[in-house]
C-alpha positions in Angstrom: -18.8 11.2 6.0 -19.0 12.9 2.5 -21.2 11.1 1.2 -20.7 12.3 -2.4 -16.9 11.5 -2.3 -18.8 8.3 -1.4 -20.6 7.9 -5.2 -17.3 9.3 -7.5 -15.5 6.0 -5.6 -18.5 3.6 -6.3 -18.7 5.0 -9.7 -14.9 4.5 -9.7 -14.8 1.4 -9.1 -17.7 0.1 -11.4 -15.7 2.3 -14.0 -12.8 0.1 -13.6 -14.9 -2.8 -13.1 -16.3 -2.1 -16.8 -13.6 -1.2 -18.2 -11.6 -4.8 -16.7 -14.8 -6.9 -18.0 -14.0 -5.5 -22.3 -10.7 -6.1 -21.7 -11.5 -9.8 -21.3 -14.5 -10.4 -23.3 -13.4 -13.5 -25.7 -10.3 -14.3 -23.5 -11.8 -18.0 -22.6 -13.2 -18.5 -25.3 -9.7 -17.5 -27.3 -8.6 -19.9 -25.0 -11.1 -22.8 -25.9 -13.0 -22.4 -22.4 -16.1 -23.0 -22.6 -17.5 -24.5 -19.1 -17.3 -24.9 -15.6 -14.6 -27.9 -15.8 -12.7 -26.0 -18.8 -12.0 -23.6 -15.8 -11.8 -25.7 -13.0 -8.7 -27.4 -14.6 -6.3 -24.4 -15.1 -7.2 -23.2 -12.1 -5.4 -26.4 -11.4 -2.7 -25.9 -12.9 -2.2 -22.3 -12.4 -2.5 -22.7 -8.2 -1.1 -26.9 -8.1 1.4 -26.7 -11.3 -0.6 -30.0 -13.4 -1.2 -30.6 -16.6 -5.1 -29.9 -18.8 
């Protein structure tokens, strides 16, 4: 097993996560989500069709 390949993949994964975090920055605030209850309500709406 080549350890260098593992490090490169790990760095690529970390870079992808940072890119996604940057893209989603402010998205929750723009949707009016400011608490765990708001997140749960959104999950319920998407998963079960319940309105918020």
